[in-house]
C-alpha positions in Angstrom: -16.6 75.3 60.8 -19.3 78.0 59.0 -23.0 77.5 59.0 -25.2 80.3 57.8 -28.5 79.0 58.8 -28.6 77.7 62.3 -31.2 79.4 63.4 -34.1 76.7 64.9 -35.6 79.4 67.2 -38.6 79.3 65.5 -39.6 76.3 67.5 -38.5 77.0 70.6 -41.2 79.0 72.7 -39.9 79.4 76.0 -39.2 82.8 76.5 -36.0 82.2 77.9 -33.3 79.2 77.9 -32.7 77.5 81.1 -29.7 75.0 82.2 -27.3 74.2 84.4 -23.4 74.6 84.7 -22.9 70.6 83.6 -25.5 67.8 82.4 -23.6 65.0 84.4 -23.8 64.3 88.1 -24.7 61.1 89.3 -26.0 62.9 92.4 -28.9 63.6 91.1 -29.9 60.2 89.9 -33.4 59.8 91.5 -34.1 63.8 90.9 -33.3 65.0 88.0 -32.7 61.3 86.5 -34.4 58.3 86.8 -33.2 55.5 88.7 -31.0 53.2 86.7 -29.4 56.3 84.8 -25.4 56.2 84.0 -23.1 58.5 82.4 -24.0 56.7 78.8 -27.7 58.7 79.1 -27.3 61.7 81.7 -27.6 64.0 78.4 -30.6 62.2 77.1 -32.4 63.0 80.1 -31.6 66.3 80.8 -32.2 67.6 77.6 -35.7 66.5 78.0 -36.2 68.6 80.6 -33.4 71.8 80.1 -32.6 73.8 76.9 -29.2 74.6 77.2 -25.8 73.9 79.4 -22.6 75.2 80.2 -20.4 73.4 77.9 -17.4 73.8 80.7 -15.3 70.6 79.3 -13.9 72.1 76.1 -12.5 74.9 78.3 -9.8 71.8 79.3 -9.7 69.2 76.8 -11.6 68.9 73.3 -13.6 65.7 72.9 -13.0 63.0 70.8 -15.1 62.4 67.7 -17.1 59.2 69.3 -17.7 61.4 72.2 -19.7 64.0 70.1 -21.3 61.9 67.7 -23.0 60.6 71.5 -23.7 64.0 72.3 -25.6 64.7 68.9 -27.5 61.4 69.5 -28.6 62.1 72.8 -28.9 65.5 72.7 -32.9 67.2 72.6 -33.5 68.5 68.6 -34.3 71.7 70.6 -31.6 71.9 72.7 -28.1 73.9 72.7 -24.7 73.6 73.7 -22.8 76.9 75.1 -19.3 75.7 74.5 -16.5 77.2 76.1 -13.7 78.2 74.1 -10.2 76.2 75.1 -8.4 77.9 77.9 -5.5 77.3 75.7 -7.2 79.9 73.2 -8.5 82.4 76.0 -6.2 82.0 79.3 -2.7 81.0 77.7 -2.5 82.9 74.5 -5.0 85.8 75.4 -6.6 85.7 71.7 -3.5 85.3 69.8 -1.3 83.1 67.5 -4.7 80.6 67.8 -5.7 80.0 64.8 -5.0 76.4 64.5 -6.8 75.7 68.2 -9.6 77.7 67.0 -9.8 75.5 63.6 -9.5 72.3 65.3 -12.0 73.5 68.1 -14.6 74.5 65.4 -13.9 70.9 63.5 -14.1 68.5 66.2 -17.8 70.4 67.3 -18.7 70.4 63.3 -21.0 67.3 64.0 -23.3 69.9 66.4 -23.9 72.9 64.7 -27.4 72.6 64.7 -27.6 72.3 68.7 -24.6 74.8 69.2 -26.1 77.9 71.0 -23.5 80.9 71.8 -20.1 79.8 72.3 -18.1 81.4 75.4 -15.2 83.4 75.0 -14.3 83.6 78.8 -11.6 85.5 79.5 -9.1 85.6 82.6 -9.2 88.6 85.2 -5.9 89.8 83.7 -7.3 90.5 79.8 -7.2 93.7 80.6 -9.3 96.8 78.4 -5.5 97.5 76.6 -6.1 94.7 75.2 -9.6 95.2 73.7 -7.6 95.3 70.1 -6.4 92.1 70.6 -10.4 90.8 71.3 -11.4 92.9 67.8 -9.3 91.1 65.8 -10.3 88.0 67.5 -13.9 88.7 66.6 -12.8 89.0 62.9 -11.5 85.7 62.1 -14.7 84.0 63.9 -16.4 81.9 61.9 -19.8 83.3 60.5 -23.1 82.0 61.2 -22.9 81.2 64.7 -23.7 83.2 68.2 -20.9 84.2 70.4 -20.7 85.7 74.2 -18.2 87.1 75.8 -17.5 87.1 79.3 -14.7 89.6 81.3 -13.9 89.8 84.3 -11.1 92.8 84.8 -13.0 95.2 87.0 -11.8 98.2 84.4 -14.6 96.3 82.2 -17.4 97.2 84.9 -16.7 100.9 85.8 -19.2 102.4 83.6 -16.6 104.7 82.2 -14.8 104.3 78.6 -13.0 100.9 78.7 -16.8 99.6 79.6 -18.4 101.4 76.9 -15.5 100.2 74.5 -16.4 96.5 75.1 -19.9 97.5 75.0 -20.0 99.0 71.6 -17.8 96.4 70.0 -19.6 93.7 70.9 -22.9 95.7 69.8 -21.3 96.3 66.1 -20.7 93.0 66.0 -23.3 91.2 67.2 -22.1 89.7 70.4 -23.6 89.3 73.4 -22.1 89.9 77.1 -22.5 87.3 79.6 -24.1 88.8 82.6 -22.3 87.4 85.8 -24.1 87.4 88.9 -22.3 85.9 92.4 -23.7 87.8 94.6 -26.0 85.2 96.6 -22.7 82.9 97.1 -21.0 86.1 98.3 -23.9 87.3 100.8 -22.9 85.7 103.7 -19.5 83.8 105.0 -18.8 80.4 103.8 -19.4 77.7 105.9 -19.2 74.4 104.0 -16.2 72.8 102.6 -18.2 73.4 99.0 -18.6 77.0 99.6 -15.3 77.5 100.6 -14.0 75.9 97.3 -17.1 78.3 95.7 -15.3 81.1 97.3 -11.9 80.7 96.5 -12.9 80.0 92.9 -15.9 82.6 91.7 -15.0 85.8 90.8 -16.9 88.2 93.0 -17.8 91.0 90.5 -20.1 94.3 90.2 -23.6 92.7 88.4 -24.4 94.7 85.0 -27.0 93.1 83.2 -26.4 94.4 80.0 -27.5 92.8 76.4 -25.4 94.1 73.8 -26.8 91.5 71.1 -30.0 89.7 71.2 -29.3 86.3 73.5 -27.6 87.3 76.6 -26.4 85.0 78.9 -26.8 85.3 82.7 -24.4 82.8 85.2 -26.2 83.1 88.6 -23.9 81.8 91.5 -26.3 80.8 94.3 -25.1 79.9 97.6 -26.3 76.8 99.8 -29.3 78.9 101.1 -32.3 78.9 98.2 -34.6 80.9 100.2 -31.4 83.3 100.0 -30.5 82.3 96.2 -34.4 83.5 95.7 -34.3 87.0 96.8 -30.8 87.4 94.3 -33.3 85.9 91.6 -35.9 88.1 91.6 -34.6 91.3 90.4 -33.5 89.0 86.8 -37.4 88.2 87.0 -38.0 91.6 86.1 -34.7 91.6 83.9 -36.4 88.5 81.9 -40.1 90.7 81.4 -38.2 93.6 79.7 -35.8 91.8 78.0 -39.1 89.6 76.4 -40.7 93.0 75.6 -37.6 93.8 73.6 -37.8 90.5 71.7 -34.4 89.3 73.3 -34.0 85.5 74.5 -31.5 85.1 77.1 -30.1 81.8 78.7 -29.7 81.9 82.6 -27.6 79.3 83.7 -28.0 78.1 88.0 -24.9 77.1 89.6 -25.0 76.0 93.4 -21.7 75.1 95.4 -21.9 71.8 94.3 -24.5 71.8 92.3 -26.7 68.6 94.0 -29.3 70.8 94.5 -28.4 73.1 91.3 -31.9 71.3 89.1 -34.2 72.4 92.1 -33.2 76.3 91.9 -33.6 76.2 88.4 -37.2 74.7 88.7 -37.9 77.1 91.4 -37.0 80.0 89.4 -38.9 78.9 86.5 -42.0 79.0 88.4 -42.0 82.3 89.2 -41.7 83.0 85.6 -44.9 81.5 84.5 -46.7 85.1 84.2 -44.3 86.2 81.0 -45.8 85.5 77.9 -45.0 82.6 75.9 -43.7 80.7 79.1 -44.2 77.1 79.5 -43.9 74.4 82.1 -40.9 72.1 82.2 -41.0 68.9 80.5 -40.6 67.1 83.8 -41.0 68.1 87.1 -38.6 66.6 89.5 -41.8 65.1 91.0 -42.7 63.2 87.9 -39.1 61.8 87.1 -40.1 58.0 87.7 -37.7 55.0 88.6 -36.8 53.0 85.2 -34.2 50.7 85.8 -34.2 49.6 82.4 -32.1 52.9 81.8 -29.3 51.3 82.6 -28.8 48.7 79.8 -28.1 51.4 77.4 
C-alpha cells in the first residue's frame, strides 16, 4: 500500500479534526443517530457529524473485504479513519519480524487509502527506550505517503531527559506525530460506577506532554463520567489548539468517556468552546437537530 498523494486537507476547513473512540454504539440511537438507525448505517451518520474516528477494530482483527467496502461506501469524502496497527505487530512482535502482518494490514485497507488519516502505532508499556532502534528500523519500512502517529506508555519516554528527546527527534526527523494521551480527568477522583472502575483498570495514567513532532498530532482525551469536571481538563487544550493553529498544525482530538455513551455530547460541548478560533465552523449537525427517520432501518 503506497500512495504518494492522498492529502485532501485542501477541502477541510476546520482548525482541527474531532472524533470519538468508535463510530458504532447503539446507545447513541436517538441522540447522535436518528431513530431507526442500525449498524449498517451508523458510520454514514457518524461521518456526517465527526471528521475522524479511532479505528480500534484493526488492533484486534483485520476486517474482511466486504466490510472494508461498506466502510468506504458509508464514509463521508472528507472523513479520516485513524486505524491502529495490529496488536500482533506492536504488542506481540514489538515491531520486529512482522513484515507479512504489516503487508497484509495495508493491503486489506488499500480501498480506504483516500480516507485514512494517521495510522496509530500504539506501543505497550513494556516497550522501553532501549528498543528505540527497533522503532527506527520499523519506521524505515512503513509505506510512503501516509501519516503515522506513535503512542508510547513507558514512563521513561516522559522524563524530559535523553530518552524522551531521542524519541521526539526520531519522530520529528521522519515527520511522524506523537500521540498526546490525557487521562487526568478520569483519574481526578475515585471510580464509583462499574464503567469508571473498568476504565481505571484499563487506561494508563501518564504525564501529559502536549508535543507536536509533526503537523498532525493526535490527542486522546480520556474523561470521567462528570462532564463539568471533564471540561476543566479540556480547557488547556483550547489554548493549545490556538497555539497549534498559529503554527499551521492541525491536530485530531478524540474524546472518550468511561462507557462512551456521553462521548458525543462531551465532544459537542468542547467544539462549541472553540468558536473563536480562525476557521472554526459548527458541526454539520447538532444533537438536537437529528430527526427521527424510521425509514433508515431499511438500508
